[in-house]
C-alpha positions as CSV (number, residue, x, y, z in Angstrom):
1,C,21.4,-9.8,-23.1
2,Q,18.4,-12.0,-22.9
3,Q,15.7,-11.5,-25.6
4,I,12.2,-12.6,-24.6
5,T,8.8,-12.5,-26.2
6,A,5.9,-12.1,-23.8
7,R,2.2,-12.1,-24.5
8,V,0.4,-9.1,-22.9
9,T,-2.5,-10.3,-20.8
10,T,-4.0,-7.1,-19.4
11,G,-4.5,-3.5,-20.4
12,P,-5.3,-1.9,-23.7
13,N,-2.8,-4.0,-25.7
14,T,-4.1,-7.4,-24.4
15,G,-3.1,-10.2,-26.8
16,D,-0.1,-8.3,-28.3
17,L,3.3,-9.9,-28.3
18,A,6.0,-7.8,-26.5
19,E,9.6,-8.0,-27.5
20,V,11.7,-7.3,-24.4
21,S,15.5,-7.1,-24.0
22,I,17.0,-7.8,-20.6
23,Y,20.6,-6.6,-20.4
24,I,23.3,-8.5,-18.4
25,T,24.0,-5.3,-16.4
26,E,20.5,-5.6,-14.8
27,Q,21.7,-7.8,-11.9
28,S,18.4,-7.9,-10.1
29,V,16.7,-9.6,-13.1
30,P,16.6,-13.4,-12.9
31,T,17.1,-15.6,-15.9
32,L,13.6,-16.2,-17.1
33,E,12.0,-19.5,-18.0
34,V,9.5,-20.4,-20.8
35,D,5.9,-19.7,-19.6
36,Q,7.1,-17.8,-16.6
37,K,4.7,-15.0,-15.7
38,I,6.2,-11.5,-15.5
39,V,5.1,-7.9,-15.1
40,L,6.0,-5.6,-17.9
41,R,6.4,-1.8,-17.9
42,S,4.9,-0.1,-20.9
43,F,5.2,3.2,-22.6
44,Q,3.3,4.3,-25.6
45,A,3.8,7.6,-27.3
46,P,0.8,9.0,-29.3
47,G,0.7,7.3,-32.8
48,Q,3.4,4.8,-32.0
49,D,3.5,1.1,-30.9
50,A,3.9,0.3,-27.2
51,Q,7.4,-0.2,-25.9
52,Y,7.9,-2.7,-23.1
53,S,10.6,-3.4,-20.5
54,F,10.9,-6.0,-17.8
55,G,9.3,-4.9,-14.5
56,E,9.4,-7.9,-12.1
57,L,8.3,-11.5,-11.7
58,Q,4.5,-12.0,-11.3
59,R,4.2,-13.0,-7.6
60,S,0.4,-12.6,-7.1
61,P,-0.4,-16.3,-6.5
62,Q,2.4,-16.7,-4.0
63,L,1.4,-13.5,-2.1
64,W,-2.3,-14.6,-2.0
65,L,-1.1,-18.0,-0.6
66,L,1.0,-16.2,2.1
67,I,-2.0,-14.0,3.0
68,A,-4.2,-17.1,3.4
69,A,-1.6,-18.9,5.5
70,F,-1.2,-15.8,7.7
71,A,-5.0,-15.6,8.2
72,L,-5.2,-19.3,9.0
73,V,-2.5,-19.1,11.6
74,V,-4.1,-16.0,13.2
75,V,-7.5,-17.8,13.4
76,L,-5.9,-21.1,14.6
77,F,-4.0,-19.4,17.4
78,G,-6.4,-16.5,18.2
79,R,-9.6,-18.3,17.5
80,W,-12.6,-15.9,17.8
81,H,-10.4,-13.0,18.9
82,G,-8.0,-13.6,16.0
83,L,-10.9,-13.6,13.5
84,R,-12.2,-10.4,14.9
85,A,-8.7,-8.9,14.7
86,L,-8.6,-9.9,11.0
87,L,-12.0,-8.3,10.4
88,G,-10.7,-5.1,12.0
89,L,-7.6,-5.2,9.9
90,G,-9.7,-5.7,6.8
91,A,-12.0,-2.8,7.7
92,S,-9.0,-0.6,8.4
93,L,-7.5,-1.4,5.0
94,W,-10.9,-0.7,3.3
95,L,-11.1,2.7,5.1
96,L,-7.6,3.5,4.0
97,V,-8.2,2.7,0.4
98,A,-11.8,4.0,0.2
99,F,-11.5,7.3,2.1
100,L,-8.0,8.3,3.2
101,I,-6.1,7.9,0.0
102,P,-8.8,9.6,-2.1
103,S,-9.0,12.4,0.4
104,L,-5.3,13.0,0.1
105,L,-5.5,12.8,-3.7
106,R,-8.2,15.5,-3.7
107,G,-5.7,17.8,-2.0
108,N,-7.1,17.8,1.6
109,P,-4.6,18.8,4.3
110,P,-2.5,15.7,5.0
111,V,-2.2,16.2,8.7
112,G,-5.9,16.6,9.2
113,V,-6.7,13.6,7.0
114,A,-4.1,11.5,8.9
115,I,-5.6,12.5,12.3
116,A,-9.2,11.9,11.2
117,G,-8.3,8.7,9.5
118,G,-6.3,7.5,12.5
119,F,-9.2,8.2,14.8
120,V,-11.6,6.2,12.6
121,I,-9.3,3.4,11.9
122,A,-8.2,3.1,15.6
123,G,-11.9,3.1,16.6
124,V,-12.9,0.4,14.1
125,A,-9.9,-1.8,14.7
126,V,-10.1,-1.6,18.5
127,Y,-13.8,-2.1,18.9
128,V,-14.1,-4.9,16.3
129,A,-11.1,-6.8,17.8
130,H,-12.0,-6.3,21.5
131,G,-15.7,-5.5,21.6
132,A,-17.6,-2.6,23.2
133,R,-16.3,-2.6,26.8
134,I,-15.2,0.1,29.2
135,T,-11.5,-1.1,28.9
136,T,-11.7,-0.9,25.1
137,T,-13.1,2.7,25.4
138,V,-10.3,3.6,27.8
139,A,-7.7,2.2,25.4
140,F,-9.2,4.0,22.4
141,L,-9.4,7.3,24.3
142,G,-5.7,6.9,25.3
143,T,-4.8,6.3,21.7
144,V,-6.7,9.3,20.4
145,T,-5.2,11.5,23.1
146,S,-1.7,10.4,22.2
147,V,-2.4,11.1,18.5
148,V,-3.6,14.6,19.4
149,V,-0.7,15.4,21.6
150,I,1.8,14.2,19.0
151,A,0.0,16.2,16.3
152,V,0.2,19.4,18.4
153,L,3.8,18.8,19.3
154,A,4.6,18.2,15.6
155,A,2.9,21.4,14.6
156,L,4.8,23.4,17.2
157,A,8.1,21.9,16.1
158,V,7.4,22.7,12.4
159,S,6.4,26.3,13.4
160,F,9.4,26.7,15.7
161,A,11.9,25.4,13.1
162,N,10.2,27.3,10.3
163,L,10.0,24.1,8.2
164,T,8.3,24.6,4.8
165,G,8.6,21.2,3.2
166,L,10.9,22.5,0.5
167,D,14.5,21.4,0.2
168,E,17.3,23.9,-0.5
169,G,17.1,23.3,-4.3
170,A,13.4,23.9,-4.5
171,A,13.4,26.8,-2.0
172,G,16.1,28.8,-3.6
């Protein structure tokens, strides 16, 4: 196994040194280098020191670079239209994180949340990317109509098949 010592840089134990064992049977774990940044999993029982295990390599800088390269390519090829599409994508992501996920976590009905969220996200994305035109409105209405038809058909199928969301083990 590979024994490593890592300095914890975030969380309640920032600054602590973590002793981590990486076993040879963990084939997805690369051989780590000195000063390589990694993500640790931690567990701390009440009254005990934190225990750590290897999670994955820290890839944030590389992912941010790829996001920036993607945005640059979209703007270079799409120009103003590409920039507006990126803005619509960003607004959609914000709506997802700020409203849809919290609504689901509050226990609101998932199908209703998905339909309402789909309407808002589709509207924002389509109008930001393509502008307020009659053709944009027709495309948006077609999308909304499709979502409603699919939701109704899904509800009918669930009712017809008497699906409960429980598997055999949980239902029995």
